[in-house]
BALOBA-1460 file (C-alpha; in Angstrom, 3 decimals):
// residues 159
<rec num="1" residu="m" x="41.361" y="60.222" z="-8.219"/>
<rec num="2" residu="k" x="38.092" y="60.047" z="-9.244"/>
<rec num="3" residu="g" x="37.934" y="57.015" z="-11.314"/>
<rec num="4" residu="i" x="39.904" y="55.058" z="-7.808"/>
<rec num="5" residu="k" x="36.918" y="56.360" z="-5.720"/>
<rec num="6" residu="s" x="34.845" y="54.795" z="-8.711"/>
<rec num="7" residu="f" x="36.504" y="50.952" z="-8.220"/>
<rec num="8" residu="v" x="36.102" y="51.688" z="-4.389"/>
<rec num="9" residu="g" x="32.981" y="52.314" z="-4.299"/>
<rec num="10" residu="v" x="31.852" y="49.338" z="-6.743"/>
<rec num="11" residu="v" x="33.908" y="46.769" z="-4.393"/>
<rec num="12" residu="i" x="32.490" y="48.040" z="-1.538"/>
<rec num="13" residu="f" x="28.802" y="48.106" z="-3.232"/>
<rec num="14" residu="v" x="30.190" y="43.691" z="-4.382"/>
<rec num="15" residu="f" x="30.957" y="43.146" z="-1.125"/>
<rec num="16" residu="a" x="27.843" y="44.399" z="0.976"/>
<rec num="17" residu="f" x="25.683" y="42.450" z="-1.984"/>
<rec num="18" residu="a" x="27.954" y="39.149" z="-1.114"/>
<rec num="19" residu="i" x="27.252" y="39.568" z="2.826"/>
<rec num="20" residu="g" x="23.887" y="40.477" z="2.304"/>
<rec num="21" residu="a" x="23.388" y="37.467" z="-0.142"/>
<rec num="22" residu="e" x="24.859" y="35.349" z="2.514"/>
<rec num="23" residu="a" x="22.608" y="36.234" z="5.578"/>
<rec num="24" residu="r" x="19.457" y="35.645" z="3.344"/>
<rec num="25" residu="q" x="21.062" y="32.309" z="2.616"/>
<rec num="26" residu="k" x="21.285" y="31.273" z="6.451"/>
<rec num="27" residu="k" x="17.913" y="32.852" z="7.377"/>
<rec num="28" residu="n" x="16.269" y="30.888" z="5.135"/>
<rec num="29" residu="p" x="17.762" y="27.416" z="4.379"/>
<rec num="30" residu="p" x="16.943" y="24.830" z="1.695"/>
<rec num="31" residu="p" x="14.260" y="22.721" z="2.829"/>
<rec num="32" residu="p" x="15.310" y="19.141" z="3.645"/>
<rec num="33" residu="p" x="14.701" y="15.955" z="1.727"/>
<rec num="34" residu="p" x="12.033" y="14.139" z="1.828"/>
<rec num="35" residu="p" x="11.399" y="11.163" z="4.372"/>
<rec num="36" residu="a" x="12.452" y="7.841" z="2.844"/>
<rec num="37" residu="v" x="9.462" y="5.968" z="2.153"/>
<rec num="38" residu="e" x="9.895" y="1.797" z="2.589"/>
<rec num="39" residu="h" x="7.186" y="-0.437" z="1.353"/>
<rec num="40" residu="s" x="7.021" y="-3.953" z="2.753"/>
<rec num="41" residu="s" x="5.701" y="-5.041" z="-0.664"/>
<rec num="42" residu="a" x="8.947" y="-3.930" z="-2.611"/>
<rec num="43" residu="g" x="10.881" y="-6.762" z="-1.602"/>
<rec num="44" residu="n" x="8.457" y="-9.817" z="-1.359"/>
<rec num="45" residu="p" x="6.907" y="-11.477" z="-4.405"/>
<rec num="46" residu="n" x="4.747" y="-12.961" z="-3.379"/>
<rec num="47" residu="a" x="3.086" y="-9.800" z="-1.493"/>
<rec num="48" residu="r" x="-0.825" y="-9.267" z="-2.072"/>
<rec num="49" residu="n" x="-1.865" y="-6.585" z="-3.733"/>
<rec num="50" residu="f" x="-0.960" y="-4.116" z="-0.653"/>
<rec num="51" residu="s" x="1.939" y="-3.736" z="1.171"/>
<rec num="52" residu="e" x="1.913" y="-5.222" z="5.225"/>
<rec num="53" residu="f" x="3.503" y="-1.795" z="6.263"/>
<rec num="54" residu="v" x="4.952" y="1.314" z="4.724"/>
<rec num="55" residu="k" x="7.930" y="3.194" z="6.574"/>
<rec num="56" residu="v" x="8.072" y="6.924" z="6.086"/>
<rec num="57" residu="g" x="10.351" y="8.866" z="7.895"/>
<rec num="58" residu="n" x="9.908" y="7.589" z="11.710"/>
<rec num="59" residu="m" x="6.215" y="6.508" z="11.506"/>
<rec num="60" residu="i" x="5.264" y="2.930" z="10.231"/>
<rec num="61" residu="y" x="1.392" y="2.621" z="8.600"/>
<rec num="62" residu="l" x="0.479" y="-0.939" z="9.314"/>
<rec num="63" residu="a" x="-2.310" y="-2.002" z="7.310"/>
<rec num="64" residu="g" x="-5.228" y="-3.932" z="8.286"/>
<rec num="65" residu="k" x="-4.396" y="-7.396" z="10.055"/>
<rec num="66" residu="l" x="-6.733" y="-9.966" z="10.844"/>
<rec num="67" residu="g" x="-7.225" y="-12.467" z="13.739"/>
<rec num="68" residu="t" x="-5.285" y="-15.080" z="11.440"/>
<rec num="69" residu="d" x="-3.032" y="-17.525" z="12.767"/>
<rec num="70" residu="s" x="0.339" y="-18.659" z="10.511"/>
<rec num="71" residu="t" x="-1.619" y="-21.121" z="8.729"/>
<rec num="72" residu="g" x="-4.109" y="-18.303" z="8.029"/>
<rec num="73" residu="k" x="-6.924" y="-19.184" z="9.851"/>
<rec num="74" residu="l" x="-8.754" y="-17.160" z="11.976"/>
<rec num="75" residu="a" x="-8.650" y="-17.710" z="15.586"/>
<rec num="76" residu="a" x="-11.471" y="-19.947" z="16.819"/>
<rec num="77" residu="g" x="-14.261" y="-18.580" z="19.446"/>
<rec num="78" residu="g" x="-15.205" y="-15.750" z="17.938"/>
<rec num="79" residu="i" x="-14.168" y="-12.193" z="18.609"/>
<rec num="80" residu="g" x="-11.898" y="-12.037" z="22.117"/>
<rec num="81" residu="p" x="-9.926" y="-14.560" z="21.131"/>
<rec num="82" residu="e" x="-9.818" y="-12.927" z="17.145"/>
<rec num="83" residu="t" x="-9.159" y="-9.327" z="18.841"/>
<rec num="84" residu="k" x="-6.171" y="-11.305" z="20.700"/>
<rec num="85" residu="q" x="-4.601" y="-12.830" z="17.650"/>
<rec num="86" residu="t" x="-5.164" y="-9.638" z="15.856"/>
<rec num="87" residu="l" x="-2.994" y="-7.587" z="18.113"/>
<rec num="88" residu="e" x="-0.817" y="-10.395" z="18.567"/>
<rec num="89" residu="n" x="0.268" y="-10.041" z="15.084"/>
<rec num="90" residu="i" x="0.102" y="-6.796" z="15.006"/>
<rec num="91" residu="k" x="2.873" y="-6.575" z="17.775"/>
<rec num="92" residu="a" x="5.080" y="-9.097" z="15.710"/>
<rec num="93" residu="t" x="4.829" y="-6.723" z="13.499"/>
<rec num="94" residu="l" x="5.689" y="-3.429" z="14.964"/>
<rec num="95" residu="e" x="8.734" y="-5.412" z="16.504"/>
<rec num="96" residu="k" x="9.768" y="-7.325" z="13.809"/>
<rec num="97" residu="n" x="10.378" y="-3.634" z="12.341"/>
<rec num="98" residu="g" x="11.821" y="-1.893" z="15.075"/>
<rec num="99" residu="s" x="8.599" y="-0.450" z="16.777"/>
<rec num="100" residu="s" x="6.522" y="-1.199" z="19.791"/>
<rec num="101" residu="m" x="2.915" y="-1.157" z="21.337"/>
<rec num="102" residu="d" x="4.629" y="1.543" z="23.443"/>
<rec num="103" residu="n" x="4.660" y="3.590" z="19.858"/>
<rec num="104" residu="v" x="1.520" y="2.839" z="18.647"/>
<rec num="105" residu="v" x="-0.238" y="5.981" z="18.271"/>
<rec num="106" residu="k" x="-3.682" y="5.655" z="16.401"/>
<rec num="107" residu="c" x="-5.935" y="2.794" z="15.614"/>
<rec num="108" residu="t" x="-8.606" y="1.955" z="13.782"/>
<rec num="109" residu="v" x="-11.308" y="-1.126" z="14.532"/>
<rec num="110" residu="m" x="-13.169" y="-2.546" z="12.196"/>
<rec num="111" residu="l" x="-16.207" y="-4.812" z="13.389"/>
<rec num="112" residu="a" x="-18.365" y="-7.210" z="11.674"/>
<rec num="113" residu="d" x="-20.456" y="-6.080" z="14.226"/>
<rec num="114" residu="m" x="-20.407" y="-2.953" z="17.040"/>
<rec num="115" residu="k" x="-22.467" y="-5.072" z="19.611"/>
<rec num="116" residu="e" x="-19.204" y="-6.805" z="19.743"/>
<rec num="117" residu="w" x="-17.139" y="-3.471" z="21.013"/>
<rec num="118" residu="g" x="-17.701" y="-3.997" z="24.561"/>
<rec num="119" residu="d" x="-16.107" y="-7.972" z="24.152"/>
<rec num="120" residu="m" x="-13.259" y="-6.892" z="21.484"/>
<rec num="121" residu="n" x="-12.312" y="-3.632" z="23.937"/>
<rec num="122" residu="v" x="-11.505" y="-5.646" z="26.965"/>
<rec num="123" residu="v" x="-8.643" y="-7.722" z="25.304"/>
<rec num="124" residu="y" x="-7.612" y="-4.599" z="23.067"/>
<rec num="125" residu="n" x="-6.748" y="-3.144" z="26.503"/>
<rec num="126" residu="t" x="-4.773" y="-5.425" z="27.668"/>
<rec num="127" residu="f" x="-2.548" y="-4.771" z="25.154"/>
<rec num="128" residu="f" x="-1.615" y="-1.176" z="25.944"/>
<rec num="129" residu="k" x="-0.524" y="0.947" z="28.475"/>
<rec num="130" residu="k" x="-3.341" y="3.117" z="30.782"/>
<rec num="131" residu="e" x="-1.017" y="6.083" z="30.388"/>
<rec num="132" residu="r" x="-0.172" y="5.481" z="26.777"/>
<rec num="133" residu="l" x="-3.454" y="4.449" z="24.932"/>
<rec num="134" residu="p" x="-3.414" y="5.385" z="21.447"/>
<rec num="135" residu="a" x="-5.889" y="7.269" z="19.826"/>
<rec num="136" residu="r" x="-8.422" y="5.036" z="18.445"/>
<rec num="137" residu="s" x="-11.321" y="5.187" z="15.717"/>
<rec num="138" residu="a" x="-13.865" y="1.873" z="15.604"/>
<rec num="139" residu="f" x="-16.805" y="1.137" z="12.980"/>
<rec num="140" residu="g" x="-18.891" y="-1.614" z="12.254"/>
<rec num="141" residu="t" x="-18.368" y="-2.610" z="8.604"/>
<rec num="142" residu="s" x="-20.796" y="-4.771" z="6.380"/>
<rec num="143" residu="g" x="-18.359" y="-7.635" z="6.568"/>
<rec num="144" residu="l" x="-14.732" y="-8.634" z="6.827"/>
<rec num="145" residu="a" x="-12.057" y="-10.564" z="5.087"/>
<rec num="146" residu="l" x="-12.374" y="-14.013" z="6.252"/>
<rec num="147" residu="n" x="-15.774" y="-13.364" z="8.017"/>
<rec num="148" residu="g" x="-13.643" y="-12.345" z="10.195"/>
<rec num="149" residu="r" x="-14.997" y="-10.891" z="13.572"/>
<rec num="150" residu="v" x="-12.689" y="-7.721" z="13.671"/>
<rec num="151" residu="e" x="-9.447" y="-6.133" z="12.052"/>
<rec num="152" residu="i" x="-7.204" y="-3.817" z="13.516"/>
<rec num="153" residu="e" x="-4.822" y="-1.164" z="11.256"/>
<rec num="154" residu="c" x="-2.405" y="1.280" z="13.149"/>
<rec num="155" residu="m" x="0.065" y="3.674" z="13.142"/>
<rec num="156" residu="a" x="3.150" y="4.084" z="15.206"/>
<rec num="157" residu="t" x="6.649" y="5.651" z="15.404"/>
<rec num="158" residu="l" x="9.753" y="3.816" z="15.020"/>
<rec num="159" residu="k" x="12.310" y="3.602" z="18.164"/>
């Protein structure tokens, strides 16, 4: 009889331990897998030494864009036309990759001359709804690629 009681005691102990382990597992589920990362340069043998964009999870990060047309020339006319073309380039890249200007959450604006901030801002504001303005930083530089007046990079959520 004593052996049976010991055996029953061991069975109860093992059963209780298993239930406790299951409860601990439910309390601490394994972490989710890391989000997939997509680099635009991965499928582009002609990519420069950077990716035009990188997608991570539900975010898209755009490299800095200049106000160049399809031939690679800067828009003529100074800061206003360059800003417009820069933002058109950003808009096209976002829309081609599952996002939009409404999904932009942060922009960084680099200016060749901070005195042009006001003129850039007039054009910049036409691309965003007042109630959906992204966070933004702006700073002056000692020069931009192609002698541009403005370069803008941004981050957006995917649709």
